[in-house]
PDB file as gemmi writes it, atoms N, CA and C in Angstrom:
CRYST1    1.000    1.000    1.000  90.00  90.00  90.00 P 1                      
ATOM      1  N   MET A   1     -40.989   4.525   5.788  1.00  0.00           N  
ATOM      2  CA  MET A   1     -40.111   5.282   4.928  1.00  0.00           C  
ATOM      3  C   MET A   1     -40.194   4.714   3.509  1.00  0.00           C  
ATOM      4  N   THR A   2     -40.270   5.568   2.541  1.00  0.00           N  
ATOM      5  CA  THR A   2     -40.344   5.158   1.149  1.00  0.00           C  
ATOM      6  C   THR A   2     -38.989   4.632   0.688  1.00  0.00           C  
ATOM      7  N   ARG A   3     -39.015   3.632  -0.143  1.00  0.00           N  
ATOM      8  CA  ARG A   3     -37.774   3.056  -0.658  1.00  0.00           C  
ATOM      9  C   ARG A   3     -37.741   3.185  -2.173  1.00  0.00           C  
ATOM     10  N   LYS A   4     -36.533   3.252  -2.714  1.00  0.00           N  
ATOM     11  CA  LYS A   4     -36.332   3.359  -4.150  1.00  0.00           C  
ATOM     12  C   LYS A   4     -35.220   2.399  -4.539  1.00  0.00           C  
ATOM     13  N   THR A   5     -35.429   1.609  -5.567  1.00  0.00           N  
ATOM     14  CA  THR A   5     -34.415   0.687  -6.050  1.00  0.00           C  
ATOM     15  C   THR A   5     -33.550   1.396  -7.079  1.00  0.00           C  
ATOM     16  N   VAL A   6     -32.233   1.286  -6.920  1.00  0.00           N  
ATOM     17  CA  VAL A   6     -31.302   1.908  -7.864  1.00  0.00           C  
ATOM     18  C   VAL A   6     -30.278   0.872  -8.302  1.00  0.00           C  
ATOM     19  N   SER A   7     -29.692   1.095  -9.446  1.00  0.00           N  
ATOM     20  CA  SER A   7     -28.620   0.244  -9.945  1.00  0.00           C  
ATOM     21  C   SER A   7     -27.316   1.006  -9.874  1.00  0.00           C  
ATOM     22  N   LEU A   8     -26.267   0.322  -9.447  1.00  0.00           N  
ATOM     23  CA  LEU A   8     -24.945   0.934  -9.348  1.00  0.00           C  
ATOM     24  C   LEU A   8     -23.944   0.109 -10.130  1.00  0.00           C  
ATOM     25  N   ASP A   9     -22.949   0.767 -10.680  1.00  0.00           N  
ATOM     26  CA  ASP A   9     -21.836   0.035 -11.258  1.00  0.00           C  
ATOM     27  C   ASP A   9     -21.077  -0.627 -10.115  1.00  0.00           C  
ATOM     28  N   VAL A  10     -20.434  -1.745 -10.403  1.00  0.00           N  
ATOM     29  CA  VAL A  10     -19.740  -2.507  -9.373  1.00  0.00           C  
ATOM     30  C   VAL A  10     -18.640  -1.672  -8.709  1.00  0.00           C  
ATOM     31  N   ASP A  11     -17.920  -0.878  -9.489  1.00  0.00           N  
ATOM     32  CA  ASP A  11     -16.836  -0.077  -8.899  1.00  0.00           C  
ATOM     33  C   ASP A  11     -17.382   0.961  -7.920  1.00  0.00           C  
ATOM     34  N   VAL A  12     -18.541   1.533  -8.220  1.00  0.00           N  
ATOM     35  CA  VAL A  12     -19.167   2.505  -7.317  1.00  0.00           C  
ATOM     36  C   VAL A  12     -19.628   1.802  -6.047  1.00  0.00           C  
ATOM     37  N   TYR A  13     -20.231   0.633  -6.190  1.00  0.00           N  
ATOM     38  CA  TYR A  13     -20.687  -0.131  -5.041  1.00  0.00           C  
ATOM     39  C   TYR A  13     -19.516  -0.471  -4.116  1.00  0.00           C  
ATOM     40  N   ARG A  14     -18.394  -0.851  -4.689  1.00  0.00           N  
ATOM     41  CA  ARG A  14     -17.213  -1.182  -3.875  1.00  0.00           C  
ATOM     42  C   ARG A  14     -16.696   0.034  -3.123  1.00  0.00           C  
ATOM     43  N   LYS A  15     -16.735   1.191  -3.774  1.00  0.00           N  
ATOM     44  CA  LYS A  15     -16.293   2.419  -3.097  1.00  0.00           C  
ATOM     45  C   LYS A  15     -17.201   2.755  -1.925  1.00  0.00           C  
ATOM     46  N   ILE A  16     -18.498   2.568  -2.116  1.00  0.00           N  
ATOM     47  CA  ILE A  16     -19.441   2.822  -1.030  1.00  0.00           C  
ATOM     48  C   ILE A  16     -19.190   1.842   0.114  1.00  0.00           C  
ATOM     49  N   LYS A  17     -19.042   0.562  -0.208  1.00  0.00           N  
ATOM     50  CA  LYS A  17     -18.797  -0.450   0.815  1.00  0.00           C  
ATOM     51  C   LYS A  17     -17.497  -0.168   1.571  1.00  0.00           C  
ATOM     52  N   HIS A  18     -16.513   0.371   0.879  1.00  0.00           N  
ATOM     53  CA  HIS A  18     -15.233   0.709   1.518  1.00  0.00           C  
ATOM     54  C   HIS A  18     -15.412   1.825   2.541  1.00  0.00           C  
ATOM     55  N   ARG A  19     -16.312   2.765   2.279  1.00  0.00           N  
ATOM     56  CA  ARG A  19     -16.574   3.893   3.178  1.00  0.00           C  
ATOM     57  C   ARG A  19     -17.543   3.537   4.300  1.00  0.00           C  
ATOM     58  N   GLN A  20     -18.216   2.395   4.193  1.00  0.00           N  
ATOM     59  CA  GLN A  20     -19.258   2.005   5.138  1.00  0.00           C  
ATOM     60  C   GLN A  20     -18.642   1.532   6.457  1.00  0.00           C  
ATOM     61  N   THR A  21     -19.240   1.979   7.585  1.00  0.00           N  
ATOM     62  CA  THR A  21     -18.790   1.501   8.892  1.00  0.00           C  
ATOM     63  C   THR A  21     -19.516   0.199   9.224  1.00  0.00           C  
ATOM     64  N   VAL A  22     -19.143  -0.438  10.326  1.00  0.00           N  
ATOM     65  CA  VAL A  22     -19.626  -1.783  10.652  1.00  0.00           C  
ATOM     66  C   VAL A  22     -21.147  -1.875  10.739  1.00  0.00           C  
ATOM     67  N   HIS A  23     -21.786  -0.980  11.477  1.00  0.00           N  
ATOM     68  CA  HIS A  23     -23.236  -1.081  11.692  1.00  0.00           C  
ATOM     69  C   HIS A  23     -24.002  -0.002  10.924  1.00  0.00           C  
ATOM     70  N   GLU A  24     -23.585   0.274   9.713  1.00  0.00           N  
ATOM     71  CA  GLU A  24     -24.179   1.355   8.931  1.00  0.00           C  
ATOM     72  C   GLU A  24     -24.803   0.785   7.661  1.00  0.00           C  
ATOM     73  N   SER A  25     -25.984   1.245   7.327  1.00  0.00           N  
ATOM     74  CA  SER A  25     -26.623   0.812   6.089  1.00  0.00           C  
ATOM     75  C   SER A  25     -26.017   1.577   4.907  1.00  0.00           C  
ATOM     76  N   ILE A  26     -26.300   1.090   3.711  1.00  0.00           N  
ATOM     77  CA  ILE A  26     -25.828   1.779   2.503  1.00  0.00           C  
ATOM     78  C   ILE A  26     -26.417   3.192   2.459  1.00  0.00           C  
ATOM     79  N   SER A  27     -27.690   3.327   2.799  1.00  0.00           N  
ATOM     80  CA  SER A  27     -28.333   4.648   2.799  1.00  0.00           C  
ATOM     81  C   SER A  27     -27.656   5.585   3.792  1.00  0.00           C  
ATOM     82  N   ALA A  28     -27.367   5.082   4.983  1.00  0.00           N  
ATOM     83  CA  ALA A  28     -26.708   5.915   5.990  1.00  0.00           C  
ATOM     84  C   ALA A  28     -25.303   6.313   5.534  1.00  0.00           C  
ATOM     85  N   THR A  29     -24.612   5.402   4.886  1.00  0.00           N  
ATOM     86  CA  THR A  29     -23.276   5.707   4.368  1.00  0.00           C  
ATOM     87  C   THR A  29     -23.354   6.797   3.311  1.00  0.00           C  
ATOM     88  N   LEU A  30     -24.274   6.647   2.370  1.00  0.00           N  
ATOM     89  CA  LEU A  30     -24.417   7.653   1.317  1.00  0.00           C  
ATOM     90  C   LEU A  30     -24.824   9.008   1.894  1.00  0.00           C  
ATOM     91  N   ARG A  31     -25.726   8.999   2.851  1.00  0.00           N  
ATOM     92  CA  ARG A  31     -26.161  10.242   3.491  1.00  0.00           C  
ATOM     93  C   ARG A  31     -24.960  10.938   4.158  1.00  0.00           C  
ATOM     94  N   ARG A  32     -24.150  10.158   4.890  1.00  0.00           N  
ATOM     95  CA  ARG A  32     -22.987  10.715   5.580  1.00  0.00           C  
ATOM     96  C   ARG A  32     -21.969  11.266   4.581  1.00  0.00           C  
ATOM     97  N   VAL A  33     -21.683  10.491   3.539  1.00  0.00           N  
ATOM     98  CA  VAL A  33     -20.681  10.907   2.549  1.00  0.00           C  
ATOM     99  C   VAL A  33     -21.146  12.149   1.796  1.00  0.00           C  
ATOM    100  N   LEU A  34     -22.423  12.192   1.443  1.00  0.00           N  
ATOM    101  CA  LEU A  34     -22.939  13.331   0.695  1.00  0.00           C  
ATOM    102  C   LEU A  34     -23.007  14.598   1.538  1.00  0.00           C  
ATOM    103  N   GLU A  35     -23.116  14.449   2.848  1.00  0.00           N  
ATOM    104  CA  GLU A  35     -23.220  15.619   3.712  1.00  0.00           C  
ATOM    105  C   GLU A  35     -21.872  16.110   4.221  1.00  0.00           C  
ATOM    106  N   GLU A  36     -20.802  15.351   3.967  1.00  0.00           N  
ATOM    107  CA  GLU A  36     -19.480  15.776   4.429  1.00  0.00           C  
ATOM    108  C   GLU A  36     -19.091  17.073   3.741  1.00  0.00           C  
ATOM    109  N   GLU A  37     -18.526  17.970   4.531  1.00  0.00           N  
ATOM    110  CA  GLU A  37     -18.012  19.196   3.932  1.00  0.00           C  
ATOM    111  C   GLU A  37     -16.598  18.930   3.474  1.00  0.00           C  
ATOM    112  N   LYS A  38     -16.272  19.474   2.354  1.00  0.00           N  
ATOM    113  CA  LYS A  38     -14.948  19.267   1.798  1.00  0.00           C  
ATOM    114  C   LYS A  38     -14.260  20.604   1.618  1.00  0.00           C  
ATOM    115  N   ASP A  39     -12.980  20.610   1.873  1.00  0.00           N  
ATOM    116  CA  ASP A  39     -12.183  21.815   1.734  1.00  0.00           C  
ATOM    117  C   ASP A  39     -11.973  22.109   0.244  1.00  0.00           C  
ATOM    118  N   PRO A  40     -12.173  23.351  -0.201  1.00  0.00           N  
ATOM    119  CA  PRO A  40     -11.951  23.679  -1.613  1.00  0.00           C  
ATOM    120  C   PRO A  40     -10.547  23.337  -2.099  1.00  0.00           C  
ATOM    121  N   ALA A  41      -9.570  23.390  -1.220  1.00  0.00           N  
ATOM    122  CA  ALA A  41      -8.207  23.028  -1.619  1.00  0.00           C  
ATOM    123  C   ALA A  41      -8.144  21.561  -2.031  1.00  0.00           C  
ATOM    124  N   ASP A  42      -8.943  20.706  -1.399  1.00  0.00           N  
ATOM    125  CA  ASP A  42      -8.985  19.301  -1.786  1.00  0.00           C  
ATOM    126  C   ASP A  42      -9.567  19.138  -3.183  1.00  0.00           C  
ATOM    127  N   TYR A  43     -10.598  19.914  -3.512  1.00  0.00           N  
ATOM    128  CA  TYR A  43     -11.164  19.871  -4.857  1.00  0.00           C  
ATOM    129  C   TYR A  43     -10.130  20.266  -5.895  1.00  0.00           C  
ATOM    130  N   LEU A  44      -9.351  21.298  -5.600  1.00  0.00           N  
ATOM    131  CA  LEU A  44      -8.329  21.763  -6.536  1.00  0.00           C  
ATOM    132  C   LEU A  44      -7.311  20.660  -6.782  1.00  0.00           C  
ATOM    133  N   ASP A  45      -6.859  20.022  -5.719  1.00  0.00           N  
ATOM    134  CA  ASP A  45      -5.877  18.960  -5.864  1.00  0.00           C  
ATOM    135  C   ASP A  45      -6.466  17.791  -6.661  1.00  0.00           C  
ATOM    136  N   GLU A  46      -7.717  17.410  -6.394  1.00  0.00           N  
ATOM    137  CA  GLU A  46      -8.365  16.340  -7.147  1.00  0.00           C  
ATOM    138  C   GLU A  46      -8.514  16.707  -8.616  1.00  0.00           C  
ATOM    139  N   LEU A  47      -8.825  17.958  -8.877  1.00  0.00           N  
ATOM    140  CA  LEU A  47      -8.984  18.408 -10.251  1.00  0.00           C  
ATOM    141  C   LEU A  47      -7.692  18.215 -11.032  1.00  0.00           C  
ATOM    142  N   PHE A  48      -6.578  18.627 -10.465  1.00  0.00           N  
ATOM    143  CA  PHE A  48      -5.303  18.460 -11.158  1.00  0.00           C  
ATOM    144  C   PHE A  48      -4.939  16.992 -11.303  1.00  0.00           C  
ATOM    145  N   ARG A  49      -5.274  16.175 -10.296  1.00  0.00           N  
ATOM    146  CA  ARG A  49      -5.015  14.739 -10.393  1.00  0.00           C  
ATOM    147  C   ARG A  49      -5.853  14.118 -11.502  1.00  0.00           C  
ATOM    148  N   ASP A  50      -7.108  14.561 -11.638  1.00  0.00           N  
ATOM    149  CA  ASP A  50      -7.990  14.024 -12.674  1.00  0.00           C  
ATOM    150  C   ASP A  50      -7.473  14.314 -14.071  1.00  0.00           C  
ATOM    151  N   PHE A  51      -6.728  15.392 -14.221  1.00  0.00           N  
ATOM    152  CA  PHE A  51      -6.201  15.746 -15.535  1.00  0.00           C  
ATOM    153  C   PHE A  51      -4.794  15.212 -15.748  1.00  0.00           C  
ATOM    154  N   GLY A  52      -4.430  14.164 -15.007  1.00  0.00           N  
ATOM    155  CA  GLY A  52      -3.188  13.457 -15.274  1.00  0.00           C  
ATOM    156  C   GLY A  52      -2.002  13.901 -14.449  1.00  0.00           C  
ATOM    157  N   GLY A  53      -2.149  14.922 -13.638  1.00  0.00           N  
ATOM    158  CA  GLY A  53      -1.033  15.351 -12.805  1.00  0.00           C  
ATOM    159  C   GLY A  53      -1.020  14.607 -11.498  1.00  0.00           C  
ATOM    160  N   LYS A  54      -0.017  14.872 -10.705  1.00  0.00           N  
ATOM    161  CA  LYS A  54       0.083  14.241  -9.395  1.00  0.00           C  
ATOM    162  C   LYS A  54      -0.572  15.094  -8.338  1.00  0.00           C  
ATOM    163  N   GLY A  55      -1.100  16.228  -8.733  1.00  0.00           N  
ATOM    164  CA  GLY A  55      -1.632  17.171  -7.758  1.00  0.00           C  
ATOM    165  C   GLY A  55      -0.593  18.258  -7.550  1.00  0.00           C  
ATOM    166  N   VAL A  56      -1.024  19.473  -7.460  1.00  0.00           N  
ATOM    167  CA  VAL A  56      -0.076  20.577  -7.345  1.00  0.00           C  
ATOM    168  C   VAL A  56       0.049  21.079  -5.923  1.00  0.00           C  
ATOM    169  N   MET A  57      -0.852  20.663  -5.059  1.00  0.00           N  
ATOM    170  CA  MET A  57      -0.810  21.162  -3.699  1.00  0.00           C  
ATOM    171  C   MET A  57       0.057  20.251  -2.834  1.00  0.00           C  
ATOM    172  N   THR A  58       1.161  20.792  -2.368  1.00  0.00           N  
ATOM    173  CA  THR A  58       1.983  20.057  -1.418  1.00  0.00           C  
ATOM    174  C   THR A  58       1.314  20.156  -0.052  1.00  0.00           C  
ATOM    175  N   ASP A  59       1.815  19.424   0.903  1.00  0.00           N  
ATOM    176  CA  ASP A  59       1.253  19.507   2.255  1.00  0.00           C  
ATOM    177  C   ASP A  59       1.385  20.920   2.805  1.00  0.00           C  
ATOM    178  N   ASP A  60       2.522  21.566   2.526  1.00  0.00           N  
ATOM    179  CA  ASP A  60       2.719  22.955   2.972  1.00  0.00           C  
ATOM    180  C   ASP A  60       1.737  23.892   2.272  1.00  0.00           C  
ATOM    181  N   GLY A  61       1.524  23.659   0.972  1.00  0.00           N  
ATOM    182  CA  GLY A  61       0.592  24.490   0.219  1.00  0.00           C  
ATOM    183  C   GLY A  61      -0.837  24.340   0.723  1.00  0.00           C  
ATOM    184  N   LEU A  62      -1.239  23.094   1.026  1.00  0.00           N  
ATOM    185  CA  LEU A  62      -2.572  22.868   1.575  1.00  0.00           C  
ATOM    186  C   LEU A  62      -2.733  23.551   2.933  1.00  0.00           C  
ATOM    187  N   ALA A  63      -1.699  23.456   3.769  1.00  0.00           N  
ATOM    188  CA  ALA A  63      -1.763  24.099   5.090  1.00  0.00           C  
ATOM    189  C   ALA A  63      -1.879  25.614   4.933  1.00  0.00           C  
ATOM    190  N   ARG A  64      -1.134  26.186   3.978  1.00  0.00           N  
ATOM    191  CA  ARG A  64      -1.193  27.634   3.747  1.00  0.00           C  
ATOM    192  C   ARG A  64      -2.568  28.043   3.224  1.00  0.00           C  
ATOM    193  N   ALA A  65      -3.144  27.250   2.317  1.00  0.00           N  
ATOM    194  CA  ALA A  65      -4.472  27.567   1.778  1.00  0.00           C  
ATOM    195  C   ALA A  65      -5.525  27.500   2.874  1.00  0.00           C  
ATOM    196  N   ARG A  66      -5.437  26.493   3.719  1.00  0.00           N  
ATOM    197  CA  ARG A  66      -6.416  26.376   4.817  1.00  0.00           C  
ATOM    198  C   ARG A  66      -6.252  27.507   5.821  1.00  0.00           C  
ATOM    199  N   SER A  67      -5.004  27.903   6.066  1.00  0.00           N  
ATOM    200  CA  SER A  67      -4.751  29.014   6.980  1.00  0.00           C  
ATOM    201  C   SER A  67      -5.331  30.312   6.428  1.00  0.00           C  
ATOM    202  N   ARG A  68      -5.170  30.537   5.131  1.00  0.00           N  
ATOM    203  CA  ARG A  68      -5.706  31.761   4.521  1.00  0.00           C  
ATOM    204  C   ARG A  68      -7.223  31.750   4.483  1.00  0.00           C  
ATOM    205  N   GLN A  69      -7.822  30.558   4.379  1.00  0.00           N  
ATOM    206  CA  GLN A  69      -9.280  30.486   4.429  1.00  0.00           C  
ATOM    207  C   GLN A  69      -9.780  30.876   5.809  1.00  0.00           C  
ATOM    208  N   ALA A  70      -9.070  30.429   6.832  1.00  0.00           N  
ATOM    209  CA  ALA A  70      -9.477  30.731   8.196  1.00  0.00           C  
ATOM    210  C   ALA A  70      -9.212  32.192   8.551  1.00  0.00           C  
ATOM    211  N   ASN A  71      -8.084  32.735   8.069  1.00  0.00           N  
ATOM    212  CA  ASN A  71      -7.689  34.116   8.362  1.00  0.00           C  
ATOM    213  C   ASN A  71      -7.254  34.801   7.068  1.00  0.00           C  
ATOM    214  N   PRO A  72      -8.215  35.241   6.245  1.00  0.00           N  
ATOM    215  CA  PRO A  72      -7.836  35.843   4.962  1.00  0.00           C  
ATOM    216  C   PRO A  72      -7.008  37.117   5.157  1.00  0.00           C  
ATOM    217  N   PRO A  73      -6.016  37.331   4.295  1.00  0.00           N  
ATOM    218  CA  PRO A  73      -5.204  38.542   4.429  1.00  0.00           C  
ATOM    219  C   PRO A  73      -6.026  39.780   4.096  1.00  0.00           C  
ATOM    220  N   ARG A  74      -5.708  40.878   4.743  1.00  0.00           N  
ATOM    221  CA  ARG A  74      -6.409  42.134   4.476  1.00  0.00           C  
ATOM    222  C   ARG A  74      -5.849  42.762   3.206  1.00  0.00           C  
ATOM    223  N   SER A  75      -6.692  43.461   2.503  1.00  0.00           N  
ATOM    224  CA  SER A  75      -6.284  44.152   1.290  1.00  0.00           C  
ATOM    225  C   SER A  75      -5.386  45.338   1.643  1.00  0.00           C  
ATOM    226  N   LEU A  76      -4.416  45.619   0.784  1.00  0.00           N  
ATOM    227  CA  LEU A  76      -3.548  46.768   0.978  1.00  0.00           C  
ATOM    228  C   LEU A  76      -4.150  48.032   0.374  1.00  0.00           C  
ATOM    229  N   ARG A  77      -5.265  47.878  -0.340  1.00  0.00           N  
ATOM    230  CA  ARG A  77      -5.957  49.005  -0.950  1.00  0.00           C  
ATOM    231  C   ARG A  77      -6.591  49.889   0.105  1.00  0.00           C  
ATOM    232  N   PRO A  78      -6.579  51.192  -0.098  1.00  0.00           N  
ATOM    233  CA  PRO A  78      -7.286  52.051   0.855  1.00  0.00           C  
ATOM    234  C   PRO A  78      -8.799  51.828   0.747  1.00  0.00           C  
ATOM    235  N   ALA A  79      -9.485  51.997   1.850  1.00  0.00           N  
ATOM    236  CA  ALA A  79     -10.933  51.797   1.871  1.00  0.00           C  
ATOM    237  C   ALA A  79     -11.620  52.865   1.039  1.00  0.00           C  
ATOM    238  N   ARG A  80     -12.739  52.506   0.421  1.00  0.00           N  
ATOM    239  CA  ARG A  80     -13.515  53.482  -0.343  1.00  0.00           C  
ATOM    240  C   ARG A  80     -14.180  54.454   0.611  1.00  0.00           C  
ATOM    241  N   SER A  81     -14.272  55.684   0.173  1.00  0.00           N  
ATOM    242  CA  SER A  81     -14.977  56.655   1.021  1.00  0.00           C  
ATOM    243  C   SER A  81     -16.469  56.385   0.921  1.00  0.00           C  
ATOM    244  N   GLN A  82     -17.191  56.705   1.961  1.00  0.00           N  
ATOM    245  CA  GLN A  82     -18.630  56.474   1.992  1.00  0.00           C  
ATOM    246  C   GLN A  82     -19.401  57.643   1.408  1.00  0.00           C  
ATOM    247  N   GLY A  83     -18.703  58.686   0.978  1.00  0.00           N  
ATOM    248  CA  GLY A  83     -19.355  59.885   0.422  1.00  0.00           C  
ATOM    249  C   GLY A  83     -19.950  59.629  -0.949  1.00  0.00           C  
ATOM    250  N   ASN A  84     -20.461  60.652  -1.548  1.00  0.00           N  
ATOM    251  CA  ASN A  84     -21.113  60.569  -2.842  1.00  0.00           C  
ATOM    252  C   ASN A  84     -20.042  60.586  -3.935  1.00  0.00           C  
ATOM    253  N   ALA A  85     -19.687  59.434  -4.451  1.00  0.00           N  
ATOM    254  CA  ALA A  85     -18.579  59.309  -5.407  1.00  0.00           C  
ATOM    255  C   ALA A  85     -18.964  59.816  -6.797  1.00  0.00           C  
ATOM    256  N   HIS A  86     -20.234  59.840  -7.134  1.00  0.00           N  
ATOM    257  CA  HIS A  86     -20.649  60.216  -8.501  1.00  0.00           C  
ATOM    258  C   HIS A  86     -21.143  61.654  -8.593  1.00  0.00           C  
ATOM    259  N   ALA A  87     -21.052  62.399  -7.534  1.00  0.00           N  
ATOM    260  CA  ALA A  87     -21.535  63.788  -7.584  1.00  0.00           C  
ATOM    261  C   ALA A  87     -20.591  64.631  -8.420  1.00  0.00           C  
ATOM    262  N   ALA A  88     -21.144  65.515  -9.221  1.00  0.00           N  
ATOM    263  CA  ALA A  88     -20.300  66.348 -10.071  1.00  0.00           C  
ATOM    264  C   ALA A  88     -20.453  67.799  -9.713  1.00  0.00           C  
TER     265      ALA A  88                                                      
END                                                                             
């Protein structure tokens, strides 16, 4: 396997080491972390935290957002007809 040497800031290295399991290499840790799927609601909360807020999503709000992702509400709009809409 080809190897590549990289330099990391100390704070980044510590974060990686914190996420690392007992018998896991740094590469395996990075691969696992990079492949994790993240809920969009988590990104929204992180975004607001990054801009100085405490986060706007409460636990109830996160649960509601995840529920709507799993079962999106149906539109109240009537369905479009399949006929020729532009015929004059």
